[in-house]
LUMZA-917059 format. One record per residue (C-alpha): residue in three letters; x negated, y negated, z negated; residue number from 1. Coordinates in Angstrom, 2 decimals, always signed. Layout:
# LUMZA-917059
 res      xx      yy      zz   n
 ALA       X       Y       Z NUM
...
//
This chain:
# LUMZA-917059
 res      xx      yy      zz   n
 MET   -6.60   +0.17  -14.98   1
 ASN   -4.79   -2.01  -12.47   2
 ALA   -4.48   -0.57   -8.55   3
 TYR   -3.27   -2.15   -5.18   4
 ALA   -1.59   +0.11   -3.26   5
 ASP   -0.72   +0.00   +0.25   6
 SER   +2.15   +1.48   +1.92   7
 SER   +0.21   +4.88   +3.10   8
 LEU   -0.41   +5.79   -0.51   9
 ILE   +3.08   +4.94   -1.78  10
 THR   +4.86   +6.64   +0.76  11
 SER   +2.61   +9.60   +0.37  12
 LEU   +4.64  +10.03   -3.27  13
 TYR   +7.94  +10.39   -1.68  14
 VAL   +7.51  +12.41   +1.52  15
 ILE   +5.53  +15.46   +1.64  16
 ASP   +2.42  +14.96   +4.13  17
 ALA   -1.46  +15.84   +4.24  18
 HIS   -1.93  +12.97   +1.29  19
 GLN   +0.71  +13.96   -1.51  20
 PRO   -1.67  +15.66   -3.30  21
 GLU   -4.61  +12.91   -3.54  22
 ALA   -1.74  +10.14   -4.17  23
 LEU   +0.03  +12.24   -6.80  24
 ARG   -3.59  +12.97   -8.69  25
 ARG   -4.49   +9.03   -8.66  26
 MET   -0.84   +8.12   -9.91  27
 ASN   -1.01  +10.75  -12.89  28
 ARG   -4.16   +8.65  -14.37  29
 ARG   -0.99   +6.17  -14.87  30
 PRO   -2.61   +2.81  -13.07  31
 ALA   -0.53   -0.33  -13.53  32
 VAL   -0.07   -0.74   -9.78  33
 TRP   +1.51   -3.69   -8.33  34
 LEU   +4.57   -3.83   -5.91  35
 THR   +5.14   -7.05   -3.71  36
 GLN   +8.36   -7.57   -1.63  37
 PHE   +5.85   -6.62   +1.19  38
 ASN   +4.89   -3.70   -0.05  39
 ARG   +9.24   -2.50   -0.30  40
 THR   +9.05   -4.01   +2.77  41
 GLU   +6.33   -1.82   +4.58  42
 VAL   +7.65   +1.88   +2.51  43
 ALA  +11.13   +1.21   +4.17  44
 HIS   +9.42   +0.88   +7.94  45
 ALA   +7.03   +3.79   +7.15  46
 ILE  +10.19   +6.00   +6.05  47
 SER  +12.10   +5.16   +9.01  48
 GLN   +9.12   +5.85  +10.98  49
 TYR   +8.98   +9.26   +9.72  50
 VAL  +12.55   +9.71  +10.81  51
 PHE  +11.64   +8.50  +14.58  52
 ARG   +9.32  +10.91  +14.59  53
 GLY  +11.39  +13.75  +13.62  54
 LYS   +9.62  +14.68  +10.69  55
 ILE  +12.30  +14.23   +7.92  56
 THR  +16.14  +13.79   +8.29  57
 PRO  +17.96  +10.52   +8.00  58
 ILE  +19.63  +12.18   +5.11  59
 GLU  +16.07  +13.05   +3.87  60
 ALA  +14.91   +9.26   +4.53  61
 GLU  +18.02   +8.04   +2.34  62
 ARG  +17.34  +10.46   -0.52  63
 VAL  +13.45   +9.28   -0.16  64
 TRP  +14.91   +5.72   -0.26  65
 THR  +16.76   +5.89   -3.46  66
 ASP  +14.15   +8.38   -5.73  67
 PHE  +11.60   +5.10   -4.58  68
 GLN  +14.10   +2.54   -6.05  69
 LYS  +14.91   +4.75   -8.95  70
 ASP  +11.26   +4.70   -9.64  71
 CYS  +10.74   +0.75   -9.11  72
 ALA  +13.85   +0.44  -11.95  73
 GLN  +12.23   +2.69  -14.24  74
 GLY   +9.06   +0.86  -14.06  75
 ILE   +7.00   +3.05  -12.16  76
 TRP   +5.84   +0.09   -9.82  77
 ILE   +4.90   -3.47  -11.12  78
 PRO   +6.78   -6.00   -9.38  79
 ILE   +5.03   -9.23   -8.57  80
 ASN   +5.34  -11.85   -6.10  81
 LEU   +3.09  -12.89   -3.33  82
 PRO   -0.11  -14.71   -4.48  83
 GLU   +0.10  -18.17   -3.27  84
 LYS   -3.23  -18.11   -1.77  85
 VAL   -2.48  -14.66   +0.04  86
 TRP   -2.03  -16.43   +3.42  87
 ASP   -5.60  -18.26   +3.49  88
 THR   -7.28  -15.40   +2.17  89
 SER   -6.38  -13.10   +4.99  90
 ILE   -6.97  -15.91   +7.31  91
 GLY  -10.23  -15.93   +5.93  92
 LEU  -10.65  -12.37   +5.98  93
 ALA   -9.31  -12.19   +9.90  94
 GLN  -12.24  -14.72  +10.66  95
 ARG  -14.44  -13.01   +8.81  96
 TYR  -13.88   -9.57   +9.69  97
 GLY  -11.75   -9.24  +12.28  98
 PRO  -14.07   -9.59  +15.08  99
 THR  -16.45   -6.17  +13.82 100
 LEU  -14.09   -4.37  +12.13 101
 GLY  -10.74   -5.22  +14.47 102
 VAL   -8.79   -5.60  +11.25 103
 ARG   -4.93   -5.78  +11.93 104
 THR   -2.93   -8.55  +10.09 105
 LEU   -1.04   -5.99   +7.72 106
 ASP   -4.89   -4.54   +6.84 107
 SER   -5.53   -8.27   +5.89 108
 LEU   -2.51   -9.41   +4.00 109
 HIS   -2.84   -6.08   +2.25 110
 VAL   -6.56   -6.46   +1.16 111
 ALA   -5.68  -10.50   +0.94 112
 CYS   -3.03   -8.92   -1.88 113
 ALA   -5.03   -7.27   -3.89 114
 LEU   -7.79   -9.64   -4.27 115
 GLU   -5.83  -12.58   -5.15 116
 LEU   -4.68  -10.31   -7.98 117
 HIS   -7.95   -9.21   -8.89 118
 ALA   -7.18   -5.69   -8.38 119
 GLN   -9.56   -3.11  -10.16 120
 LYS   -9.20   -0.46   -7.31 121
 PHE   -7.64   -0.59   -3.87 122
 TRP   -5.84   +2.23   -2.69 123
 THR   -4.66   +3.36   +0.91 124
 PHE   -5.28   +6.08   +2.77 125
 ASP   -5.85   +3.85   +6.30 126
 ASP   -9.50   +3.97   +7.39 127
 ARG   -9.69   +0.34   +9.07 128
 GLN   -7.69   -0.82   +5.91 129
 ALA  -10.52   +0.71   +3.40 130
 ARG  -13.36   -0.50   +5.55 131
 LEU  -11.82   -4.03   +5.05 132
 ALA  -11.17   -3.74   +1.35 133
 GLU  -14.88   -2.56   +0.82 134
 ALA  -16.15   -4.93   +3.12 135
 ALA  -14.77   -7.78   +1.04 136
 GLY  -15.59   -5.85   -2.33 137
 LEU  -12.71   -4.04   -3.38 138
 ASP  -13.13   -0.92   -5.19 139
 THR  -11.74   +2.05   -2.90 140
 ALA  -12.76   +4.78   -4.85 141
 PRO  -10.11   +7.44   -6.04 142
//
């Protein structure tokens, strides 16, 4: 099975939060999960947000980033370039679903990546993003 995971799922594997047990359960099935530079950037920002909100210290953030980098080096995440058509697909999603679902740019970019990569699963803990993924025909079931 292959999956596209957004930063909410990826970050939950490294920072203790309410979603961590579910994120670990999904990854225990050993899916092939792609990782774009977009994902990496979002994970870095998510970790920084944990520090900003006082949920982790800067030292803990360094440890989290190091653990993530080690997993990247060990092949836990499959590096892949953004598909060429991701921008056009994202625009199409915005035009089709934006007026009714209120999706954000990042939501449509994640969903567009999954669509263009032909992901079998789309994993997120973001409700708005999940609604867009489902509307676009992606399987969001755990």
